[in-house]
OpenMM code with the backbone's topology and positions (N, CA, C; nanometers):
from openmm import Vec3, app, unit

residues = "MET MET ASP ALA LYS GLU TYR LEU SER GLN ALA PHE GLN LEU ASP GLN ARG ILE ASN SER LYS LEU GLU GLN VAL SER MET LEU ARG ASP LEU ALA LEU LYS THR THR SER VAL LEU GLN ASP ASP LYS VAL GLN SER THR LYS GLN GLN SER PRO MET GLU THR ALA LEU VAL LYS LEU MET SER LEU GLU GLU GLU ILE ASN ASN ASP VAL ASP GLN LEU ILE ASP LEU LYS ARG GLU LEU ALA THR PHE VAL SER GLU MET GLU ASN SER SER HIS ARG LEU LEU LEU GLU LEU ARG TYR LEU SER GLY SER THR TRP GLU GLU VAL ALA VAL ILE MET GLY TYR ASP VAL ARG TRP VAL TYR ARG LEU HIS ARG LYS ALA LEU LYS GLU ALA THR GLY ARG LEU GLU ASN LYS SER VAL GLU CYS ILE".split()
positions = [
    Vec3(15.4763, 16.9328, 12.4111),
    Vec3(15.3365, 16.9102, 12.4444),
    Vec3(15.2614, 17.0439, 12.4410),
    Vec3(15.1433, 17.0442, 12.3845),
    Vec3(15.0656, 17.1684, 12.3769),
    Vec3(14.9882, 17.1887, 12.5068),
    Vec3(14.9645, 17.3162, 12.5376),
    Vec3(14.8866, 17.3457, 12.6580),
    Vec3(14.7376, 17.3340, 12.6273),
    Vec3(14.6558, 17.3489, 12.7314),
    Vec3(14.5111, 17.3282, 12.7171),
    Vec3(14.4481, 17.4255, 12.6189),
    Vec3(14.4911, 17.5512, 12.6230),
    Vec3(14.4320, 17.6509, 12.5341),
    Vec3(14.4629, 17.6177, 12.3878),
    Vec3(14.5869, 17.5777, 12.3599),
    Vec3(14.6230, 17.5379, 12.2228),
    Vec3(14.5422, 17.4156, 12.1796),
    Vec3(14.5315, 17.3197, 12.2703),
    Vec3(14.4574, 17.1964, 12.2412),
    Vec3(14.3119, 17.2279, 12.2066),
    Vec3(14.2489, 17.3103, 12.2897),
    Vec3(14.1080, 17.3424, 12.2703),
    Vec3(14.0849, 17.4356, 12.1510),
    Vec3(14.1846, 17.5149, 12.1154),
    Vec3(14.1706, 17.6118, 12.0052),
    Vec3(14.1884, 17.5495, 11.8675),
    Vec3(14.2305, 17.4253, 11.8616),
    Vec3(14.2556, 17.3607, 11.7326),
    Vec3(14.1337, 17.3632, 11.6406),
    Vec3(14.0170, 17.3371, 11.6958),
    Vec3(13.8949, 17.3316, 11.6135),
    Vec3(13.8644, 17.4686, 11.5547),
    Vec3(13.8780, 17.5743, 11.6358),
    Vec3(13.8522, 17.7100, 11.5870),
    Vec3(13.9477, 17.7434, 11.4724),
    Vec3(14.0749, 17.7113, 11.4893),
    Vec3(14.1740, 17.7422, 11.3859),
    Vec3(14.1467, 17.6646, 11.2579),
    Vec3(14.1113, 17.5384, 11.2708),
    Vec3(14.0799, 17.4574, 11.1532),
    Vec3(13.9547, 17.5113, 11.0841),
    Vec3(13.8565, 17.5526, 11.1624),
    Vec3(13.7348, 17.6110, 11.1063),
    Vec3(13.7668, 17.7383, 11.0285),
    Vec3(13.8577, 17.8195, 11.0801),
    Vec3(13.8982, 17.9420, 11.0106),
    Vec3(13.9694, 17.9095, 10.8788),
    Vec3(14.0537, 17.8053, 10.8799),
    Vec3(14.1210, 17.7636, 10.7549),
    Vec3(14.0195, 17.7171, 10.6521),
    Vec3(13.9190, 17.6428, 10.6967),
    Vec3(13.8140, 17.5963, 10.6055),
    Vec3(13.7405, 17.7154, 10.5462),
    Vec3(13.7054, 17.8134, 10.6297),
    Vec3(13.6367, 17.9332, 10.5797),
    Vec3(13.7217, 18.0085, 10.4781),
    Vec3(13.8514, 18.0163, 10.5031),
    Vec3(13.9421, 18.0826, 10.4095),
    Vec3(13.9446, 18.0088, 10.2751),
    Vec3(13.9499, 17.8769, 10.2820),
    Vec3(13.9500, 17.7975, 10.1583),
    Vec3(13.8174, 17.8110, 10.0841),
    Vec3(13.7079, 17.8223, 10.1576),
    Vec3(13.5774, 17.8412, 10.0925),
    Vec3(13.5725, 17.9743, 10.0176),
    Vec3(13.6347, 18.0763, 10.0741),
    Vec3(13.6444, 18.2053, 10.0042),
    Vec3(13.7282, 18.1909, 9.8776),
    Vec3(13.8365, 18.1131, 9.8857),
    Vec3(13.9205, 18.0898, 9.7680),
    Vec3(13.8420, 18.0159, 9.6602),
    Vec3(13.7596, 17.9196, 9.7015),
    Vec3(13.6758, 17.8448, 9.6065),
    Vec3(13.5822, 17.9412, 9.5352),
    Vec3(13.5229, 18.0317, 9.6093),
    Vec3(13.4318, 18.1298, 9.5503),
    Vec3(13.5046, 18.2161, 9.4472),
    Vec3(13.6251, 18.2599, 9.4812),
    Vec3(13.7031, 18.3422, 9.3871),
    Vec3(13.7421, 18.2618, 9.2635),
    Vec3(13.7800, 18.1345, 9.2821),
    Vec3(13.8163, 18.0510, 9.1679),
    Vec3(13.6953, 18.0244, 9.0775),
    Vec3(13.5781, 18.0061, 9.1384),
    Vec3(13.4565, 17.9868, 9.0583),
    Vec3(13.4295, 18.1103, 8.9730),
    Vec3(13.4414, 18.2285, 9.0365),
    Vec3(13.4218, 18.3529, 8.9620),
    Vec3(13.5219, 18.3632, 8.8482),
    Vec3(13.6459, 18.3277, 8.8759),
    Vec3(13.7507, 18.3335, 8.7738),
    Vec3(13.7205, 18.2360, 8.6604),
    Vec3(13.6775, 18.1157, 8.6954),
    Vec3(13.6475, 18.0146, 8.5934),
    Vec3(13.5319, 18.0599, 8.5038),
    Vec3(13.4351, 18.1288, 8.5637),
    Vec3(13.3218, 18.1756, 8.4841),
    Vec3(13.3587, 18.2941, 8.3960),
    Vec3(13.4607, 18.3698, 8.4355),
    Vec3(13.5020, 18.4868, 8.3581),
    Vec3(13.5937, 18.4508, 8.2422),
    Vec3(13.6612, 18.3374, 8.2523),
    Vec3(13.7556, 18.3026, 8.1461),
    Vec3(13.6789, 18.2565, 8.0231),
    Vec3(13.7347, 18.2861, 7.9107),
    Vec3(13.6730, 18.2452, 7.7845),
    Vec3(13.7720, 18.1627, 7.7050),
    Vec3(13.7208, 18.0820, 7.6191),
    Vec3(13.8077, 18.0023, 7.5344),
    Vec3(13.8704, 18.0916, 7.4293),
    Vec3(13.9972, 18.0684, 7.4070),
    Vec3(14.0680, 18.1441, 7.3049),
    Vec3(14.0803, 18.0555, 7.1819),
    Vec3(14.0298, 18.1040, 7.0704),
    Vec3(14.0408, 18.0272, 6.9475),
    Vec3(14.1780, 18.0511, 6.8869),
    Vec3(14.2463, 17.9416, 6.8603),
    Vec3(14.3802, 17.9524, 6.8032),
    Vec3(14.3864, 17.8659, 6.6784),
    Vec3(14.4791, 17.9013, 6.5914),
    Vec3(14.5047, 17.8170, 6.4758),
    Vec3(14.5589, 17.6840, 6.5261),
    Vec3(14.5258, 17.5797, 6.4536),
    Vec3(14.5795, 17.4492, 6.4919),
    Vec3(14.7298, 17.4501, 6.4736),
    Vec3(14.7985, 17.4163, 6.5797),
    Vec3(14.9438, 17.4074, 6.5744),
    Vec3(14.9808, 17.2652, 6.6077),
    Vec3(15.0785, 17.2161, 6.5407),
    Vec3(15.1254, 17.0817, 6.5686),
    Vec3(15.2348, 17.0949, 6.6727),
    Vec3(15.2048, 17.0440, 6.7916),
    Vec3(15.3063, 17.0458, 6.8963),
    Vec3(15.2814, 16.9245, 6.9849),
    Vec3(15.3829, 16.8871, 7.0610),
    Vec3(15.3739, 16.7638, 7.1376),
    Vec3(15.3023, 16.7823, 7.2716),
    Vec3(15.3006, 16.9029, 7.3246),
    Vec3(15.2337, 16.9235, 7.4533),
    Vec3(15.1120, 17.0117, 7.4347),
    Vec3(15.0067, 16.9756, 7.5053),
    Vec3(14.8837, 17.0534, 7.4976),
    Vec3(14.8780, 17.1457, 7.6184),
    Vec3(14.8562, 17.2731, 7.5940),
    Vec3(14.8447, 17.3680, 7.7036),
    Vec3(14.7005, 17.3704, 7.7523),
    Vec3(14.6844, 17.3863, 7.8845),
    Vec3(14.5502, 17.3946, 7.9398),
    Vec3(14.4962, 17.5350, 7.9188),
    Vec3(14.3669, 17.5413, 7.8972),
    Vec3(14.3024, 17.6718, 7.8861),
    Vec3(14.2934, 17.7317, 8.0263),
    Vec3(14.2782, 17.8639, 8.0353),
    Vec3(14.2640, 17.9257, 8.1680),
    Vec3(14.1462, 17.8681, 8.2465),
    Vec3(14.0368, 17.8358, 8.1765),
    Vec3(13.9205, 17.7788, 8.2441),
    Vec3(13.9532, 17.6401, 8.2988),
    Vec3(14.0231, 17.5612, 8.2194),
    Vec3(14.0616, 17.4271, 8.2618),
    Vec3(14.1531, 17.4347, 8.3829),
    Vec3(14.2478, 17.5261, 8.3811),
    Vec3(14.3399, 17.5447, 8.4929),
    Vec3(14.2638, 17.5844, 8.6194),
    Vec3(14.1714, 17.6770, 8.6062),
    Vec3(14.0922, 17.7219, 8.7206),
    Vec3(14.0071, 17.6079, 8.7757),
    Vec3(13.9489, 17.5276, 8.6883),
    Vec3(13.8654, 17.4162, 8.7327),
    Vec3(13.9469, 17.3098, 8.8050),
    Vec3(14.0670, 17.2824, 8.7565),
    Vec3(14.1544, 17.1850, 8.8230),
    Vec3(14.1899, 17.2342, 8.9635),
    Vec3(14.2245, 17.3623, 8.9748),
    Vec3(14.2559, 17.4196, 9.1064),
    Vec3(14.1339, 17.4166, 9.1969),
    Vec3(14.0189, 17.4462, 9.1415),
    Vec3(13.8942, 17.4468, 9.2158),
    Vec3(13.8637, 17.3075, 9.2717),
    Vec3(13.8752, 17.2067, 9.1885),
    Vec3(13.8482, 17.0696, 9.2327),
    Vec3(13.9468, 17.0261, 9.3407),
    Vec3(14.0710, 17.0633, 9.3250),
    Vec3(14.1735, 17.0285, 9.4240),
    Vec3(14.1441, 17.0943, 9.5584),
    Vec3(14.1071, 17.2211, 9.5541),
    Vec3(14.0764, 17.2952, 9.6757),
    Vec3(13.9512, 17.2398, 9.7439),
    Vec3(13.8512, 17.2027, 9.6652),
    Vec3(13.7296, 17.1446, 9.7226),
    Vec3(13.7599, 17.0109, 9.7902),
    Vec3(13.8508, 16.9338, 9.7343),
    Vec3(13.8912, 16.8072, 9.7970),
    Vec3(13.9626, 16.8344, 9.9299),
    Vec3(14.0492, 16.9360, 9.9325),
    Vec3(14.1158, 16.9754, 10.0573),
    Vec3(14.0137, 17.0146, 10.1626),
    Vec3(13.9129, 17.0916, 10.1215),
    Vec3(13.8088, 17.1362, 10.2150),
    Vec3(13.7341, 17.0165, 10.2719),
    Vec3(13.6985, 16.9205, 10.1865),
    Vec3(13.6287, 16.8008, 10.2342),
    Vec3(13.7128, 16.7248, 10.3363),
    Vec3(13.8422, 16.7135, 10.3105),
    Vec3(13.9319, 16.6464, 10.4056),
    Vec3(13.9402, 16.7247, 10.5361),
    Vec3(13.9478, 16.8578, 10.5256),
    Vec3(13.9540, 16.9422, 10.6455),
    Vec3(13.8241, 16.9313, 10.7267),
    Vec3(13.7109, 16.9254, 10.6598),
    Vec3(13.5827, 16.9128, 10.7295),
    Vec3(13.5768, 16.7788, 10.8038),
    Vec3(13.6223, 16.6723, 10.7391),
    Vec3(13.6276, 16.5415, 10.8061),
    Vec3(13.7163, 16.5492, 10.9304),
    Vec3(13.8311, 16.6144, 10.9160),
    Vec3(13.9236, 16.6304, 11.0278),
    Vec3(13.8597, 16.7145, 11.1390),
    Vec3(13.7873, 16.8200, 11.1015),
    Vec3(13.7211, 16.9066, 11.1994),
    Vec3(13.6158, 16.8289, 11.2787),
    Vec3(13.5389, 16.7465, 11.2104),
    Vec3(13.4365, 16.6662, 11.2778),
    Vec3(13.5011, 16.5727, 11.3801),
    Vec3(13.6080, 16.5050, 11.3394),
    Vec3(13.6781, 16.4148, 11.4309),
    Vec3(13.7367, 16.4912, 11.5496),
    Vec3(13.7956, 16.6065, 11.5207),
    Vec3(13.8568, 16.6884, 11.6252),
    Vec3(13.7518, 16.7391, 11.7236),
    Vec3(13.6384, 16.7868, 11.6727),
    Vec3(13.5320, 16.8362, 11.7615),
    Vec3(13.4772, 16.7236, 11.8483),
    Vec3(13.4679, 16.6050, 11.7927),
    Vec3(13.4221, 16.4888, 11.8699),
    Vec3(13.5215, 16.4600, 11.9832),
    Vec3(13.6502, 16.4632, 11.9506),
    Vec3(13.7545, 16.4396, 12.0511),
    Vec3(13.7505, 16.5476, 12.1603),
    Vec3(13.7394, 16.6737, 12.1189),
    Vec3(13.7361, 16.7838, 12.2147),
    Vec3(13.6095, 16.7785, 12.3006),
    Vec3(13.4971, 16.7430, 12.2405),
    Vec3(13.3717, 16.7331, 12.3159),
    Vec3(13.3827, 16.6253, 12.4238),
    Vec3(13.4448, 16.5139, 12.3904),
    Vec3(13.4653, 16.4078, 12.4891),
    Vec3(13.5566, 16.4561, 12.6009),
    Vec3(13.6650, 16.5235, 12.5614),
    Vec3(13.7598, 16.5767, 12.6604),
    Vec3(13.6897, 16.6735, 12.7552),
    Vec3(13.6130, 16.7675, 12.7011),
    Vec3(13.5462, 16.8687, 12.7827),
    Vec3(13.4359, 16.8054, 12.8683),
    Vec3(13.3646, 16.7083, 12.8143),
    Vec3(13.2541, 16.6459, 12.8891),
    Vec3(13.3036, 16.5724, 13.0127),
    Vec3(13.4307, 16.5387, 13.0148),
    Vec3(13.4876, 16.4669, 13.1289),
    Vec3(13.5444, 16.5601, 13.2360),
    Vec3(13.5298, 16.6924, 13.2152),
    Vec3(13.5754, 16.7883, 13.3156),
    Vec3(13.4890, 16.7710, 13.4405),
    Vec3(13.5518, 16.7818, 13.5583),
    Vec3(13.4788, 16.7616, 13.6834),
    Vec3(13.3868, 16.8788, 13.7163),
    Vec3(13.4337, 17.0007, 13.6987),
    Vec3(13.3575, 17.1198, 13.7352),
    Vec3(13.2591, 17.1533, 13.6228),
    Vec3(13.1308, 17.1563, 13.6558),
    Vec3(13.0282, 17.1786, 13.5527),
    Vec3(13.0356, 17.3197, 13.4935),
    Vec3(13.0756, 17.4200, 13.5726),
    Vec3(13.0910, 17.5561, 13.5188),
    Vec3(13.2061, 17.5620, 13.4195),
    Vec3(13.3149, 17.4936, 13.4524),
    Vec3(13.4291, 17.4869, 13.3602),
    Vec3(13.3874, 17.4177, 13.2313),
    Vec3(13.3140, 17.3097, 13.2464),
    Vec3(13.2681, 17.2321, 13.1311),
    Vec3(13.1817, 17.3192, 13.0395),
    Vec3(13.0840, 17.3898, 13.0968),
    Vec3(12.9951, 17.4740, 13.0165),
    Vec3(13.0736, 17.5857, 12.9481),
    Vec3(13.1625, 17.6504, 13.0210),
    Vec3(13.2403, 17.7601, 12.9640),
    Vec3(13.3246, 17.7113, 12.8445),
    Vec3(13.3924, 17.5997, 12.8624),
    Vec3(13.4768, 17.5476, 12.7542),
    Vec3(13.3936, 17.5022, 12.6346),
    Vec3(13.2775, 17.4443, 12.6608),
    Vec3(13.1891, 17.4047, 12.5500),
    Vec3(13.1437, 17.5265, 12.4708),
    Vec3(13.1000, 17.6297, 12.5437),
    Vec3(13.0514, 17.7505, 12.4764),
    Vec3(13.1617, 17.8187, 12.3971),
    Vec3(13.2772, 17.8310, 12.4572),
    Vec3(13.3864, 17.9065, 12.3944),
    Vec3(13.4546, 17.8285, 12.2814),
    Vec3(13.4922, 17.7049, 12.3085),
    Vec3(13.5765, 17.6318, 12.2137),
    Vec3(13.4998, 17.5392, 12.1198),
    Vec3(13.3846, 17.4911, 12.1595),
    Vec3(13.3096, 17.4020, 12.0714),
    Vec3(13.2003, 17.4764, 11.9950),
    Vec3(13.1387, 17.5757, 12.0609),
    Vec3(13.0331, 17.6527, 11.9940),
    Vec3(13.0852, 17.7817, 11.9319),
    Vec3(13.2055, 17.8245, 11.9704),
    Vec3(13.2643, 17.9463, 11.9136),
    Vec3(13.2006, 18.0742, 11.9650),
    Vec3(13.1403, 18.0697, 12.0836),
    Vec3(13.0769, 18.1895, 12.1406),
    Vec3(13.1815, 18.2923, 12.1809),
    Vec3(13.1442, 18.4193, 12.1718),
    Vec3(13.2328, 18.5267, 12.2184),
    Vec3(13.2287, 18.5281, 12.3713),
    Vec3(13.3246, 18.5999, 12.4305),
    Vec3(13.3269, 18.6095, 12.5772),
    Vec3(13.1990, 18.6729, 12.6293),
    Vec3(13.1498, 18.7727, 12.5581),
    Vec3(13.0267, 18.8399, 12.5994),
    Vec3(12.9078, 18.7435, 12.5952),
    Vec3(12.9005, 18.6620, 12.4894),
    Vec3(12.7927, 18.5637, 12.4785),
    Vec3(12.8011, 18.4602, 12.5897),
    Vec3(12.9231, 18.4158, 12.6199),
    Vec3(12.9427, 18.3198, 12.7286),
    Vec3(12.8937, 18.3801, 12.8601),
    Vec3(12.9291, 18.5059, 12.8846),
    Vec3(12.8891, 18.5738, 13.0088),
    Vec3(12.7372, 18.5818, 13.0208),
    Vec3(12.6699, 18.6171, 12.9118),
    Vec3(12.5239, 18.6290, 12.9137),
    Vec3(12.4601, 18.4917, 12.9391),
    Vec3(12.5059, 18.3917, 12.8675),
    Vec3(12.4481, 18.2570, 12.8816),
    Vec3(12.4679, 18.2038, 13.0238),
    Vec3(12.5870, 18.2277, 13.0780),
    Vec3(12.6171, 18.1755, 13.2108),
    Vec3(12.5650, 18.2667, 13.3226),
    Vec3(12.5251, 18.3886, 13.2861),
    Vec3(12.4737, 18.4813, 13.3856),
    Vec3(12.5810, 18.5442, 13.4725),
    Vec3(12.7008, 18.5594, 13.4145),
    Vec3(12.8133, 18.6169, 13.4876),
    Vec3(12.8601, 18.7453, 13.4214),
    Vec3(12.9377, 18.8215, 13.4941),
    Vec3(13.0077, 18.9369, 13.4405),
    Vec3(13.1238, 18.8849, 13.3543),
    Vec3(13.1583, 18.9578, 13.2501),
    Vec3(13.2658, 18.9143, 13.1599),
    Vec3(13.3972, 18.8949, 13.2364),
    Vec3(13.4255, 18.9850, 13.3315),
    Vec3(13.5499, 18.9703, 13.4093),
    Vec3(13.5514, 18.8385, 13.4863),
    Vec3(13.4351, 18.8001, 13.5391),
    Vec3(13.4281, 18.6731, 13.6115),
    Vec3(13.4488, 18.5556, 13.5144),
    Vec3(13.3962, 18.5674, 13.3943),
    Vec3(13.4133, 18.4624, 13.2933),
    Vec3(13.5617, 18.4441, 13.2605),
    Vec3(13.6368, 18.5558, 13.2524),
    Vec3(13.7810, 18.5452, 13.2280),
    Vec3(13.8499, 18.4687, 13.3416),
    Vec3(13.8131, 18.5001, 13.4666),
    Vec3(13.8719, 18.4298, 13.5820),
    Vec3(13.8348, 18.2818, 13.5786),
    Vec3(13.7082, 18.2556, 13.5498),
    Vec3(13.6616, 18.1176, 13.5421),
    Vec3(13.7337, 18.0431, 13.4296),
    Vec3(13.7599, 18.1127, 13.3202),
    Vec3(13.8317, 18.0532, 13.2072),
    Vec3(13.9721, 18.0107, 13.2494),
    Vec3(14.0416, 18.0980, 13.3242),
    Vec3(14.1754, 18.0613, 13.3729),
    Vec3(14.1693, 17.9351, 13.4588),
    Vec3(14.0686, 17.9270, 13.5459),
    Vec3(14.0531, 17.8089, 13.6313),
    Vec3(14.0204, 17.6849, 13.5474),
    Vec3(13.9352, 17.7019, 13.4471),
    Vec3(13.8977, 17.5901, 13.3602),
    Vec3(14.0202, 17.5403, 13.2822),
    Vec3(14.1017, 17.6340, 13.2348),
    Vec3(14.2229, 17.5942, 13.1622),
    Vec3(14.3206, 17.5210, 13.2542),
    Vec3(14.3253, 17.5632, 13.3790),
    Vec3(14.4128, 17.4964, 13.4762),
    Vec3(14.3667, 17.3518, 13.4955),
    Vec3(14.2350, 17.3326, 13.5112),
    Vec3(14.1818, 17.1967, 13.5243),
    Vec3(14.2091, 17.1163, 13.3970),
    Vec3(14.1876, 17.1787, 13.2814),
    Vec3(14.2096, 17.1104, 13.1534),
    Vec3(14.3564, 17.0730, 13.1349),
    Vec3(14.4458, 17.1621, 13.1762),
    Vec3(14.5896, 17.1338, 13.1647),
    Vec3(14.6259, 17.0124, 13.2493),
    Vec3(14.5720, 17.0058, 13.3692),
    Vec3(14.5964, 16.8895, 13.4547),
    Vec3(14.5470, 16.7611, 13.3911),
    Vec3(14.4299, 16.7680, 13.3297),
    Vec3(14.3758, 16.6502, 13.2608),
    Vec3(14.4612, 16.6113, 13.1406),
    Vec3(14.5103, 16.7130, 13.0676),
    Vec3(14.5958, 16.6847, 12.9513),
    Vec3(14.7258, 16.6181, 12.9940),
    Vec3(14.7832, 16.6667, 13.1030),
    Vec3(14.9089, 16.6079, 13.1523),
    Vec3(14.8867, 16.4632, 13.1934),
    Vec3(14.7749, 16.4359, 13.2605),
    Vec3(14.7429, 16.2978, 13.2990),
    Vec3(14.7162, 16.2117, 13.1768),
    Vec3(14.6518, 16.2711, 13.0770),
    Vec3(14.6224, 16.1991, 12.9525),
    Vec3(14.7517, 16.1605, 12.8815),
    Vec3(14.8507, 16.2537, 12.8801),
    Vec3(14.9788, 16.2259, 12.8157),
    Vec3(15.0519, 16.1134, 12.8859),
    Vec3(15.0456, 16.1141, 13.0186),
    Vec3(15.1124, 16.0103, 13.0962),
    Vec3(15.0482, 15.8757, 13.0684),
    Vec3(14.9122, 15.8738, 13.0569),
    Vec3(14.8414, 15.7488, 13.0300),
    Vec3(14.8759, 15.6933, 12.8918),
    Vec3(14.9054, 15.7826, 12.7969),
    Vec3(14.9328, 15.7399, 12.6594),
    Vec3(15.0699, 15.6756, 12.6438),
    Vec3(15.1593, 15.7016, 12.7378),
    Vec3(15.2977, 15.6523, 12.7247),
    Vec3(15.3068, 15.5046, 12.7515),
] * unit.nanometer
topology = app.Topology()
chain = topology.addChain("A")
for resn in residues:
    res = topology.addResidue(resn, chain)
    for name in ("N", "CA", "C"):
        topology.addAtom(name, app.Element.getBySymbol(name[0]), res)
């Protein structure tokens, strides 16, 4: 069973994977635009080789499909996490977890928004994770 921090961090990690794939798409697009067709004498052979541009485009389309699937998964995951966080009893814990894990705010941004010192935000985060862990354990028991 994953702990609360792992559970809540899933969206951030998936978002980072999507961003990485988007960078790969950009590089593949550049590569596809740089490749040129090579004119060759007609050869009689049974298998047709793909041109570098064709290969790059196939990889590009495949990667874009992966990204679309990941985005769909991210939307579902964020919806699930938002519901989980919205059911937290302590409103300060709820706000902190929303800012950090759903909005991707830095600790400094969370501190400014909440009007706390960063050290206090860290302490509050530990308490929020403790509450979230308790909720996760109860959720697991309910699922059985």
